[in-house]
A tleap script that builds the chain and sets N, CA, C and O, in Angstrom:
source leaprc.protein.ff14SB
mol = sequence {
  NMET PRO ILE LEU VAL GLU LEU THR PRO GLU
  ALA GLU ALA ASN LEU ALA ALA GLN ALA VAL
  SER HIE GLY ILE ALA LEU GLN GLN TYR ALA
  SER LYS LEU LEU GLU GLU ALA ALA ALA ALA
  ARG PRO ALA ALA GLY SER LYS LEU THR ARG
  GLU SER LEU HIE ALA LEU LEU ASP ARG ILE
  GLY GLU GLY ALA GLU ASN ARG PRO LYS LEU
  PRO THR SER ALA PHE THR ARG GLU SER PHE
  TYR GLU GLU ARG CARG
}
set mol.1.N position { 114.830 118.784 87.625 }
set mol.1.CA position { 115.723 118.816 88.582 }
set mol.1.C position { 117.211 118.397 88.547 }
set mol.1.O position { 117.497 117.217 88.343 }
set mol.2.N position { 118.222 119.390 88.752 }
set mol.2.CA position { 119.409 119.007 88.315 }
set mol.2.C position { 119.939 117.993 89.304 }
set mol.2.O position { 119.656 118.047 90.501 }
set mol.3.N position { 120.682 117.108 88.793 }
set mol.3.CA position { 121.301 115.783 89.626 }
set mol.3.C position { 122.758 115.674 89.158 }
set mol.3.O position { 122.916 115.572 87.941 }
set mol.4.N position { 123.827 115.682 89.930 }
set mol.4.CA position { 125.104 115.507 89.687 }
set mol.4.C position { 125.510 113.967 89.711 }
set mol.4.O position { 125.337 113.314 90.740 }
set mol.5.N position { 126.013 113.436 88.642 }
set mol.5.CA position { 126.275 112.070 88.666 }
set mol.5.C position { 127.793 111.912 88.267 }
set mol.5.O position { 128.193 112.285 87.164 }
set mol.6.N position { 128.505 111.424 89.078 }
set mol.6.CA position { 129.939 111.058 88.727 }
set mol.6.C position { 130.102 109.639 88.011 }
set mol.6.O position { 129.648 108.552 88.368 }
set mol.7.N position { 130.853 109.948 86.938 }
set mol.7.CA position { 131.026 108.732 85.938 }
set mol.7.C position { 132.506 108.503 85.895 }
set mol.7.O position { 133.280 109.447 86.059 }
set mol.8.N position { 132.964 107.169 85.658 }
set mol.8.CA position { 134.241 107.028 85.149 }
set mol.8.C position { 134.413 107.523 83.783 }
set mol.8.O position { 133.465 107.621 83.004 }
set mol.9.N position { 135.670 107.850 83.478 }
set mol.9.CA position { 135.842 108.496 81.941 }
set mol.9.C position { 135.404 107.274 80.738 }
set mol.9.O position { 134.931 107.547 79.635 }
set mol.10.N position { 135.648 106.081 81.177 }
set mol.10.CA position { 134.889 105.007 80.287 }
set mol.10.C position { 133.533 104.906 80.283 }
set mol.10.O position { 132.974 104.689 79.208 }
set mol.11.N position { 132.830 105.036 81.387 }
set mol.11.CA position { 131.332 105.179 81.303 }
set mol.11.C position { 130.778 106.346 80.481 }
set mol.11.O position { 129.825 106.242 79.709 }
set mol.12.N position { 131.565 107.622 80.755 }
set mol.12.CA position { 131.150 108.630 80.300 }
set mol.12.C position { 131.486 108.515 78.543 }
set mol.12.O position { 130.623 108.962 77.788 }
set mol.13.N position { 132.452 108.051 78.094 }
set mol.13.CA position { 132.818 107.885 76.725 }
set mol.13.C position { 131.629 106.887 76.084 }
set mol.13.O position { 131.044 107.136 75.030 }
set mol.14.N position { 131.401 105.783 76.869 }
set mol.14.CA position { 130.239 104.987 76.380 }
set mol.14.C position { 128.950 105.571 76.174 }
set mol.14.O position { 128.273 105.402 75.160 }
set mol.15.N position { 128.633 106.258 77.156 }
set mol.15.CA position { 127.272 107.116 77.230 }
set mol.15.C position { 127.303 107.998 76.341 }
set mol.15.O position { 126.265 108.090 75.684 }
set mol.16.N position { 128.384 108.898 76.001 }
set mol.16.CA position { 128.548 109.764 74.861 }
set mol.16.C position { 128.388 109.211 73.499 }
set mol.16.O position { 127.769 109.810 72.620 }
set mol.17.N position { 128.955 108.054 73.333 }
set mol.17.CA position { 128.902 107.310 72.040 }
set mol.17.C position { 127.329 106.983 71.763 }
set mol.17.O position { 126.791 107.278 70.696 }
set mol.18.N position { 126.724 106.411 72.724 }
set mol.18.CA position { 125.363 105.997 72.624 }
set mol.18.C position { 124.650 107.200 72.374 }
set mol.18.O position { 123.758 107.083 71.534 }
set mol.19.N position { 124.818 108.434 72.926 }
set mol.19.CA position { 123.953 109.563 72.673 }
set mol.19.C position { 124.101 109.919 71.112 }
set mol.19.O position { 123.116 110.117 70.402 }
set mol.20.N position { 125.433 109.983 70.641 }
set mol.20.CA position { 125.668 110.303 69.433 }
set mol.20.C position { 124.876 109.363 68.432 }
set mol.20.O position { 124.307 109.881 67.471 }
set mol.21.N position { 124.826 107.980 68.638 }
set mol.21.CA position { 124.313 106.986 67.749 }
set mol.21.C position { 122.653 107.264 67.793 }
set mol.21.O position { 121.931 107.015 66.827 }
set mol.22.N position { 122.223 107.748 68.899 }
set mol.22.CA position { 120.807 108.079 68.965 }
set mol.22.C position { 120.472 109.621 68.506 }
set mol.22.O position { 119.359 110.144 68.568 }
set mol.23.N position { 121.720 110.250 68.016 }
set mol.23.CA position { 121.474 111.576 67.541 }
set mol.23.C position { 120.876 112.673 68.529 }
set mol.23.O position { 120.063 113.507 68.131 }
set mol.24.N position { 121.339 112.619 69.869 }
set mol.24.CA position { 120.764 113.613 70.810 }
set mol.24.C position { 122.148 113.803 71.667 }
set mol.24.O position { 123.084 113.004 71.702 }
set mol.25.N position { 122.043 115.116 72.381 }
set mol.25.CA position { 122.995 115.509 73.295 }
set mol.25.C position { 123.150 114.476 74.452 }
set mol.25.O position { 122.264 113.678 74.754 }
set mol.26.N position { 124.407 114.570 75.094 }
set mol.26.CA position { 124.810 113.454 76.099 }
set mol.26.C position { 123.834 113.818 77.328 }
set mol.26.O position { 123.372 112.896 77.999 }
set mol.27.N position { 123.538 115.073 77.609 }
set mol.27.CA position { 122.810 115.350 78.807 }
set mol.27.C position { 121.251 114.818 78.566 }
set mol.27.O position { 120.545 114.235 79.390 }
set mol.28.N position { 120.953 115.146 77.346 }
set mol.28.CA position { 119.411 114.746 76.923 }
set mol.28.C position { 119.386 113.257 77.156 }
set mol.28.O position { 118.674 112.706 77.996 }
set mol.29.N position { 120.192 112.679 76.373 }
set mol.29.CA position { 120.297 110.935 76.487 }
set mol.29.C position { 120.300 110.425 78.023 }
set mol.29.O position { 119.550 109.596 78.538 }
set mol.30.N position { 121.356 111.159 78.607 }
set mol.30.CA position { 121.321 110.483 80.324 }
set mol.30.C position { 119.937 110.718 80.986 }
set mol.30.O position { 119.423 109.858 81.701 }
set mol.31.N position { 119.337 111.948 80.713 }
set mol.31.CA position { 118.115 112.203 81.231 }
set mol.31.C position { 117.137 111.188 80.901 }
set mol.31.O position { 116.464 110.593 81.743 }
set mol.32.N position { 117.082 111.018 79.710 }
set mol.32.CA position { 116.160 110.008 79.014 }
set mol.32.C position { 116.297 108.594 79.792 }
set mol.32.O position { 115.307 108.131 80.358 }
set mol.33.N position { 117.485 107.947 79.809 }
set mol.33.CA position { 117.946 106.804 80.528 }
set mol.33.C position { 117.404 106.885 82.053 }
set mol.33.O position { 116.841 105.920 82.570 }
set mol.34.N position { 117.589 107.965 82.653 }
set mol.34.CA position { 117.201 107.963 84.074 }
set mol.34.C position { 115.690 107.973 84.339 }
set mol.34.O position { 115.150 107.524 85.350 }
set mol.35.N position { 115.128 108.506 83.365 }
set mol.35.CA position { 113.563 108.553 83.477 }
set mol.35.C position { 112.933 107.316 83.071 }
set mol.35.O position { 111.886 106.967 83.616 }
set mol.36.N position { 113.523 106.559 82.083 }
set mol.36.CA position { 113.013 105.369 81.677 }
set mol.36.C position { 113.111 104.464 82.650 }
set mol.36.O position { 112.151 103.718 82.842 }
set mol.37.N position { 114.426 104.338 83.546 }
set mol.37.CA position { 114.681 103.498 84.609 }
set mol.37.C position { 113.857 103.825 85.601 }
set mol.37.O position { 113.302 102.851 86.108 }
set mol.38.N position { 113.573 104.920 86.075 }
set mol.38.CA position { 112.659 105.264 87.160 }
set mol.38.C position { 111.147 105.000 86.722 }
set mol.38.O position { 110.332 104.757 87.612 }
set mol.39.N position { 110.800 105.030 85.593 }
set mol.39.CA position { 109.431 104.646 85.252 }
set mol.39.C position { 109.314 103.075 85.240 }
set mol.39.O position { 108.244 102.562 85.566 }
set mol.40.N position { 110.301 102.364 84.902 }
set mol.40.CA position { 110.228 100.963 84.757 }
set mol.40.C position { 110.359 100.194 86.002 }
set mol.40.O position { 110.149 98.983 85.936 }
set mol.41.N position { 110.693 100.752 87.181 }
set mol.41.CA position { 110.757 100.164 88.342 }
set mol.41.C position { 109.528 100.445 89.258 }
set mol.41.O position { 109.252 101.636 89.398 }
set mol.42.N position { 108.900 99.713 89.777 }
set mol.42.CA position { 107.600 99.951 90.379 }
set mol.42.C position { 107.948 100.480 91.893 }
set mol.42.O position { 108.866 99.996 92.555 }
set mol.43.N position { 107.165 101.448 92.314 }
set mol.43.CA position { 107.474 102.076 93.501 }
set mol.43.C position { 107.499 101.009 94.771 }
set mol.43.O position { 106.855 99.962 94.710 }
set mol.44.N position { 108.248 101.343 95.856 }
set mol.44.CA position { 108.331 100.363 96.878 }
set mol.44.C position { 106.947 99.886 97.405 }
set mol.44.O position { 106.130 100.798 97.533 }
set mol.45.N position { 106.525 98.643 97.734 }
set mol.45.CA position { 105.284 98.239 98.149 }
set mol.45.C position { 104.224 98.122 97.068 }
set mol.45.O position { 103.155 97.584 97.355 }
set mol.46.N position { 104.459 98.622 95.759 }
set mol.46.CA position { 103.349 98.474 94.827 }
set mol.46.C position { 103.526 97.182 94.139 }
set mol.46.O position { 104.593 96.569 94.089 }
set mol.47.N position { 102.301 96.772 93.559 }
set mol.47.CA position { 102.362 95.410 92.748 }
set mol.47.C position { 102.694 95.718 91.506 }
set mol.47.O position { 102.579 96.861 91.064 }
set mol.48.N position { 103.194 94.596 90.740 }
set mol.48.CA position { 103.481 94.721 89.364 }
set mol.48.C position { 102.296 94.387 88.642 }
set mol.48.O position { 101.734 93.309 88.835 }
set mol.49.N position { 101.781 95.415 87.643 }
set mol.49.CA position { 100.772 95.235 87.093 }
set mol.49.C position { 100.877 94.447 85.780 }
set mol.49.O position { 101.955 94.419 85.187 }
set mol.50.N position { 99.925 93.882 85.358 }
set mol.50.CA position { 99.999 93.194 84.084 }
set mol.50.C position { 100.602 93.932 82.770 }
set mol.50.O position { 101.352 93.405 81.948 }
set mol.51.N position { 100.119 95.254 82.748 }
set mol.51.CA position { 100.616 96.269 81.824 }
set mol.51.C position { 102.062 96.406 81.909 }
set mol.51.O position { 102.794 96.295 80.926 }
set mol.52.N position { 102.501 96.666 83.175 }
set mol.52.CA position { 103.976 96.837 83.276 }
set mol.52.C position { 104.703 95.623 83.069 }
set mol.52.O position { 105.853 95.734 82.646 }
set mol.53.N position { 104.208 94.407 83.306 }
set mol.53.CA position { 104.874 93.123 83.014 }
set mol.53.C position { 105.106 92.987 81.498 }
set mol.53.O position { 106.196 92.632 81.051 }
set mol.54.N position { 104.025 93.289 80.707 }
set mol.54.CA position { 104.111 93.105 79.462 }
set mol.54.C position { 105.079 94.196 78.878 }
set mol.54.O position { 105.810 93.878 77.940 }
set mol.55.N position { 105.118 95.510 79.409 }
set mol.55.CA position { 105.966 96.431 78.973 }
set mol.55.C position { 107.446 95.878 79.117 }
set mol.55.O position { 108.254 95.857 78.189 }
set mol.56.N position { 107.679 95.458 80.340 }
set mol.56.CA position { 109.159 94.904 80.716 }
set mol.56.C position { 109.423 93.707 79.714 }
set mol.56.O position { 110.493 93.613 79.112 }
set mol.57.N position { 108.521 92.913 79.587 }
set mol.57.CA position { 108.869 91.686 78.612 }
set mol.57.C position { 109.177 92.240 77.221 }
set mol.57.O position { 110.058 91.751 76.514 }
set mol.58.N position { 108.402 93.303 76.847 }
set mol.58.CA position { 108.626 93.830 75.436 }
set mol.58.C position { 110.136 94.510 75.428 }
set mol.58.O position { 110.877 94.485 74.446 }
set mol.59.N position { 110.380 94.974 76.391 }
set mol.59.CA position { 111.867 95.896 76.238 }
set mol.59.C position { 112.909 94.691 76.404 }
set mol.59.O position { 113.891 94.807 75.672 }
set mol.60.N position { 112.890 93.742 77.089 }
set mol.60.CA position { 113.684 92.558 77.277 }
set mol.60.C position { 113.943 92.038 75.830 }
set mol.60.O position { 115.054 91.768 75.373 }
set mol.61.N position { 112.706 91.936 75.151 }
set mol.61.CA position { 112.747 91.304 73.734 }
set mol.61.C position { 113.207 92.248 72.713 }
set mol.61.O position { 113.412 91.848 71.567 }
set mol.62.N position { 113.371 93.376 73.020 }
set mol.62.CA position { 113.795 94.172 71.804 }
set mol.62.C position { 115.055 93.704 71.250 }
set mol.62.O position { 116.028 93.335 71.907 }
set mol.63.N position { 114.947 93.752 69.943 }
set mol.63.CA position { 116.213 93.241 69.105 }
set mol.63.C position { 116.303 91.638 69.014 }
set mol.63.O position { 117.186 91.071 68.370 }
set mol.64.N position { 115.413 91.050 69.644 }
set mol.64.CA position { 115.412 89.618 69.658 }
set mol.64.C position { 115.608 89.031 68.310 }
set mol.64.O position { 116.300 88.014 68.272 }
set mol.65.N position { 115.119 89.491 67.185 }
set mol.65.CA position { 115.166 89.181 65.770 }
set mol.65.C position { 116.645 89.146 65.329 }
set mol.65.O position { 117.017 88.484 64.360 }
set mol.66.N position { 117.371 89.810 66.004 }
set mol.66.CA position { 118.937 89.944 65.659 }
set mol.66.C position { 119.798 89.031 66.325 }
set mol.66.O position { 121.019 88.983 66.177 }
set mol.67.N position { 119.086 88.281 67.092 }
set mol.67.CA position { 119.935 87.371 68.035 }
set mol.67.C position { 119.985 86.042 67.353 }
set mol.67.O position { 118.970 85.680 66.758 }
set mol.68.N position { 121.106 85.223 67.366 }
set mol.68.CA position { 121.103 84.170 66.616 }
set mol.68.C position { 120.097 82.803 67.185 }
set mol.68.O position { 119.955 82.504 68.371 }
set mol.69.N position { 119.615 82.261 66.290 }
set mol.69.CA position { 118.506 81.171 66.643 }
set mol.69.C position { 119.448 79.919 67.200 }
set mol.69.O position { 120.411 79.449 66.595 }
set mol.70.N position { 118.998 79.532 68.365 }
set mol.70.CA position { 119.672 78.230 68.843 }
set mol.70.C position { 118.568 77.063 69.073 }
set mol.70.O position { 117.451 77.183 69.575 }
set mol.71.N position { 119.149 75.994 68.603 }
set mol.71.CA position { 118.200 74.751 68.779 }
set mol.71.C position { 118.045 74.524 70.252 }
set mol.71.O position { 118.906 74.851 71.069 }
set mol.72.N position { 116.762 73.875 70.592 }
set mol.72.CA position { 116.471 73.526 71.814 }
set mol.72.C position { 117.399 72.633 72.557 }
set mol.72.O position { 117.395 72.623 73.788 }
set mol.73.N position { 118.095 71.976 71.942 }
set mol.73.CA position { 119.150 71.049 72.366 }
set mol.73.C position { 120.258 71.743 73.106 }
set mol.73.O position { 121.021 71.156 73.873 }
set mol.74.N position { 120.308 73.185 72.801 }
set mol.74.CA position { 121.335 73.928 73.404 }
set mol.74.C position { 120.971 74.302 74.836 }
set mol.74.O position { 121.737 74.930 75.568 }
set mol.75.N position { 119.655 73.845 75.226 }
set mol.75.CA position { 119.303 74.298 76.505 }
set mol.75.C position { 119.135 73.110 77.599 }
set mol.75.O position { 118.461 73.166 78.627 }
set mol.76.N position { 119.819 72.155 77.185 }
set mol.76.CA position { 119.579 70.844 77.983 }
set mol.76.C position { 120.616 70.827 79.216 }
set mol.76.O position { 121.747 71.298 79.095 }
set mol.77.N position { 120.142 70.244 80.427 }
set mol.77.CA position { 121.125 70.196 81.494 }
set mol.77.C position { 122.431 69.718 80.964 }
set mol.77.O position { 123.426 70.367 81.285 }
set mol.78.N position { 122.561 68.750 80.254 }
set mol.78.CA position { 123.851 68.189 79.701 }
set mol.78.C position { 124.697 69.305 79.103 }
set mol.78.O position { 125.852 69.526 79.464 }
set mol.79.N position { 123.947 70.106 78.015 }
set mol.79.CA position { 124.782 71.006 77.378 }
set mol.79.C position { 125.339 72.023 78.196 }
set mol.79.O position { 126.377 72.543 77.786 }
set mol.80.N position { 124.781 72.472 79.440 }
set mol.80.CA position { 125.526 73.306 80.365 }
set mol.80.C position { 126.603 72.802 81.088 }
set mol.80.O position { 127.337 73.599 81.673 }
set mol.81.N position { 126.841 71.451 81.147 }
set mol.81.CA position { 127.802 71.001 82.089 }
set mol.81.C position { 128.649 70.012 81.128 }
set mol.81.O position { 129.143 68.996 81.619 }
set mol.82.N position { 128.799 70.287 79.879 }
set mol.82.CA position { 129.589 69.324 78.984 }
set mol.82.C position { 131.144 69.277 79.255 }
set mol.82.O position { 131.815 68.265 79.054 }
set mol.83.N position { 131.674 70.524 79.753 }
set mol.83.CA position { 133.199 70.647 80.075 }
set mol.83.C position { 133.484 69.962 81.386 }
set mol.83.O position { 134.640 69.628 81.644 }
set mol.84.N position { 132.566 69.748 82.171 }
set mol.84.CA position { 132.814 69.242 83.546 }
set mol.84.C position { 132.907 67.649 83.466 }
set mol.84.O position { 133.085 67.033 84.517 }
set mol.85.N position { 132.803 67.018 82.360 }
set mol.85.CA position { 132.862 65.609 82.346 }
set mol.85.C position { 134.152 65.011 82.633 }
set mol.85.O position { 134.277 63.786 82.638 }
savepdb mol mol.pdb
quit
């Protein structure tokens, strides 16, 4: 089904760059993103299943191994408000 989506030039350039990095055409990449977004969101009134929760958490965690490791002390209440003292 064709859908017309208006994008800012910046958003279009960003999307095109991402499509190139994935090695696919812009339209194909945009279609893939929309299909993933539609599949990831439960229909109104439906309950989140255990499987869909795990799939969501897996997607959130993608690339976690490339993120910097932070010590537990970085997540104390005091560490969030250090500059307010």
